[in-house]
KEKE-3310 file (N, C-alpha, C; in steps of 0.2 Angstrom, whole numbers, plus 5000, padded with zeros to 4 digits):
npx = (5005:5001:5005:5001:5006:4999:5004:5009:5016:5029:5033:5020:5021:5031:5026:5015:5018:5028:5018:5012:5020:5021:5012:5012:5022:5026:5024:5028:5021:5023:5017:5003:5003:5014:5009:5000:5008:5014:5004:4998:5010:5013:5002:5003:5016:5009:5008:4999:4992:4986:4980:4977:4982:4976:4978:4970:4974:4986:5002:5002:4992:4975:4969:4957:4955:4967:4961:4950:4958:4964:4952:4947:4958:4957:4946:4948:4957:4949:4946:4937:4924:4927:4939:4946:4959:4959:4954:4956:4953:4964:4963:4962:4948:4936:4923:4906:4906:4918:4917:4908:4910:4921:4916:4908:4917:4921:4929:4934:4934:4933:4946:4948:4958:4965:4972:4969:4981:4972:4961:4966:4970:4958:4950:4957:4954:4941:4939:4943:4957:4965:4980:4982:4990:4990:4980)
npy = (4994:5011:5028:5043:5058:5074:5084:5099:5100:5096:5086:5080:5074:5065:5058:5051:5044:5036:5028:5021:5015:5002:4998:5001:5010:5026:5043:5059:5077:5094:5106:5110:5113:5105:5092:5092:5090:5078:5068:5072:5068:5052:5046:5050:5043:5028:5023:5027:5033:5023:5028:5044:5053:5070:5084:5099:5114:5119:5128:5136:5129:5125:5110:5106:5112:5106:5092:5095:5095:5083:5076:5082:5079:5065:5062:5068:5061:5049:5041:5033:5029:5015:5014:5025:5033:5032:5044:5052:5065:5071:5081:5095:5102:5100:5106:5108:5113:5113:5098:5095:5101:5094:5080:5083:5086:5073:5065:5051:5048:5056:5062:5068:5078:5078:5061:5043:5029:5019:5021:5027:5015:5007:5016:5013:5000:5001:5006:4997:4995:4988:4978:4962:4954:4962:4960)
npz = (5000:4995:5004:5007:5017:5023:5033:5043:5054:5060:5071:5071:5058:5058:5067:5063:5051:5057:5063:5053:5045:5045:5038:5024:5011:5014:5010:5013:5015:5017:5014:5005:4991:4989:4991:4982:4972:4974:4974:4960:4952:4958:4952:4938:4936:4937:4950:4960:4975:4988:5001:5007:5018:5025:5030:5037:5040:5031:5026:5012:5002:5008:5016:5011:5001:4994:4994:4985:4974:4972:4969:4959:4949:4949:4943:4931:4924:4924:4933:4945:4959:4968:4963:4967:4977:4993:5006:5020:5032:5043:5055:5070:5069:5071:5067:5061:5049:5042:5043:5034:5024:5018:5017:5007:4996:4994:5002:5013:5026:5042:5053:5070:5077:5097:5091:5095:5091:5090:5085:5073:5064:5066:5057:5044:5045:5041:5029:5021:5019:5028:5031:5027:5036:5048:5054)
capx = (4999:5006:5002:5003:5004:5000:5004:5015:5019:5036:5032:5015:5022:5035:5022:5011:5022:5030:5014:5007:5023:5021:5006:5015:5026:5024:5028:5026:5022:5023:5013:4997:5005:5019:5005:4993:5011:5015:4997:4999:5018:5010:4996:5007:5019:5005:5010:4995:4994:4980:4978:4979:4979:4976:4979:4967:4977:4993:5002:5001:4983:4973:4970:4951:4958:4971:4956:4946:4964:4964:4947:4947:4965:4956:4940:4951:4960:4944:4947:4933:4924:4933:4947:4950:4962:4955:4956:4955:4955:4965:4964:4961:4945:4930:4917:4901:4906:4924:4916:4904:4915:4928:4913:4907:4921:4921:4932:4931:4933:4937:4947:4949:4965:4971:4967:4973:4983:4968:4956:4968:4969:4951:4949:4961:4951:4935:4942:4945:4965:4970:4984:4978:4995:4990:4972)
capy = (5000:5018:5031:5051:5061:5079:5086:5104:5100:5091:5080:5076:5071:5061:5052:5048:5041:5031:5024:5020:5013:4995:4998:5003:5014:5034:5049:5065:5084:5099:5110:5109:5113:5098:5085:5089:5088:5072:5065:5069:5062:5045:5044:5051:5036:5023:5021:5030:5032:5019:5031:5049:5057:5077:5091:5106:5119:5118:5133:5135:5127:5119:5102:5106:5112:5098:5087:5096:5096:5076:5071:5083:5077:5058:5063:5069:5054:5044:5037:5034:5024:5011:5015:5032:5034:5033:5050:5054:5072:5072:5089:5099:5107:5097:5110:5105:5117:5108:5091:5094:5104:5088:5075:5085:5084:5066:5063:5044:5048:5063:5060:5073:5077:5072:5055:5038:5026:5013:5025:5028:5008:5007:5021:5010:4994:5002:5007:4990:4994:4986:4973:4955:4952:4966:4958)
capz = (4999:4996:5008:5007:5023:5022:5040:5041:5060:5059:5076:5070:5053:5059:5072:5058:5047:5061:5066:5046:5041:5045:5034:5018:5010:5017:5008:5017:5012:5024:5011:5001:4984:4987:4992:4975:4967:4976:4970:4953:4950:4958:4946:4932:4935:4937:4956:4965:4984:4992:5004:5008:5024:5025:5038:5035:5043:5031:5022:5003:5001:5014:5015:5008:4991:4991:4994:4978:4969:4970:4966:4951:4945:4947:4938:4923:4923:4923:4940:4951:4965:4971:4961:4968:4984:5000:5008:5027:5034:5049:5059:5074:5067:5070:5066:5056:5043:5039:5042:5028:5017:5018:5013:4998:4991:4996:5007:5015:5034:5046:5061:5074:5082:5095:5091:5098:5087:5088:5079:5065:5063:5065:5050:5039:5043:5040:5021:5017:5015:5032:5028:5029:5041:5054:5057)
cpx = (5004:5002:5005:5000:5003:5000:5012:5018:5024:5035:5028:5015:5026:5031:5018:5013:5025:5025:5010:5012:5024:5017:5007:5019:5023:5027:5024:5026:5021:5019:5007:5000:5010:5013:5002:5001:5012:5010:4999:5005:5016:5008:5000:5012:5017:5007:5007:4996:4986:4975:4982:4976:4980:4974:4974:4970:4984:4995:5001:4994:4982:4971:4962:4951:4962:4966:4953:4952:4963:4959:4945:4952:4961:4951:4945:4953:4956:4944:4942:4930:4926:4940:4951:4954:4956:4957:4954:4959:4958:4967:4961:4952:4939:4923:4914:4903:4913:4923:4913:4904:4919:4924:4909:4911:4925:4928:4929:4931:4937:4939:4949:4956:4963:4968:4972:4975:4977:4964:4958:4969:4963:4948:4951:4957:4946:4933:4943:4954:4970:4973:4982:4985:4994:4983:4971)
cpy = (5006:5022:5038:5054:5069:5082:5091:5103:5095:5086:5075:5071:5064:5054:5049:5043:5036:5025:5023:5014:5004:4994:5000:5008:5021:5038:5053:5073:5087:5104:5108:5108:5107:5092:5085:5088:5080:5067:5065:5066:5056:5043:5045:5045:5028:5018:5026:5028:5028:5023:5037:5053:5066:5081:5096:5111:5118:5124:5130:5133:5122:5114:5102:5107:5107:5093:5088:5093:5089:5073:5075:5080:5068:5058:5063:5065:5049:5038:5038:5028:5021:5012:5019:5031:5035:5040:5054:5062:5070:5079:5090:5103:5101:5100:5106:5106:5112:5101:5090:5095:5096:5081:5078:5085:5077:5062:5056:5046:5055:5060:5069:5074:5081:5066:5048:5032:5018:5016:5027:5019:5005:5009:5017:5004:4995:5004:5003:4990:4990:4979:4967:4952:4957:4964:4955)
cpz = (5000:4999:5008:5014:5022:5030:5039:5048:5059:5064:5073:5062:5055:5063:5068:5054:5051:5062:5058:5044:5039:5040:5027:5016:5011:5013:5013:5011:5016:5021:5005:4995:4983:4988:4984:4972:4968:4972:4963:4949:4952:4952:4941:4931:4937:4944:4961:4972:4984:4997:5005:5015:5025:5031:5034:5034:5040:5028:5014:5000:5006:5012:5011:5001:4989:4989:4985:4973:4965:4967:4961:4947:4943:4943:4930:4920:4922:4929:4944:4953:4968:4970:4962:4974:4987:5002:5014:5029:5040:5052:5065:5073:5064:5069:5062:5049:5040:5037:5035:5022:5015:5014:5009:4994:4990:4998:5009:5022:5036:5053:5062:5078:5091:5095:5093:5092:5084:5083:5074:5062:5063:5057:5044:5038:5039:5031:5017:5016:5023:5030:5031:5037:5048:5058:5061)
residu = (MET:ARG:ILE:LEU:ILE:LEU:GLU:ASP:ASP:PHE:PHE:GLN:ARG:LYS:LEU:MET:ALA:ARG:LEU:LEU:ILE:SER:TYR:GLY:GLU:CYS:ASP:VAL:ALA:ALA:THR:GLY:PRO:GLU:ALA:VAL:GLU:ALA:PHE:LYS:ARG:ALA:LEU:ASP:SER:ASN:ARG:PRO:TYR:ASP:LEU:VAL:PHE:LEU:ASP:ILE:MET:VAL:PRO:GLY:MET:ASP:GLY:GLN:LYS:VAL:LEU:LYS:HIS:ILE:ARG:ASP:TYR:GLU:GLN:GLU:ARG:GLY:ILE:ASP:GLY:LEU:SER:ARG:SER:LYS:VAL:VAL:MET:VAL:THR:ALA:LEU:GLY:ASP:LYS:HIS:ASN:VAL:THR:THR:ALA:TYR:LYS:GLU:ASN:CYS:ASP:ALA:TYR:LEU:VAL:LYS:PRO:TYR:GLU:GLU:SER:LYS:LEU:VAL:ASP:THR:ILE:LYS:LYS:LEU:GLY:LEU:TYR:PRO:ALA:SER:LYS:SER)
# end
């Protein structure tokens, strides 16, 4: 499994990568534009991300806009339904507006920080991406 993590906080980025490395290959981005570029490069090289974690409050372009770019780019490439990357918003913003916006842009799950590792694992399981060796 290939995983992309968008998180601007260095500590949080390292922690998430450490938690997720046993589930797949992790790439990280610290800004919205970096995440969009990484996502496009992955699709263009036929090595798409299976799972993408997006923080909302990041520099350059917020996570909501990154999600829109991801879904628009997938649509341009004819990727839809179960073939799309699974996108999980991971943010301190748990207000109704942000949650609703994320789901309107087709995120697959929404986690509010702080979260326990078990909640992260449960989310991966619910998305059907939990590796058999981890169950």
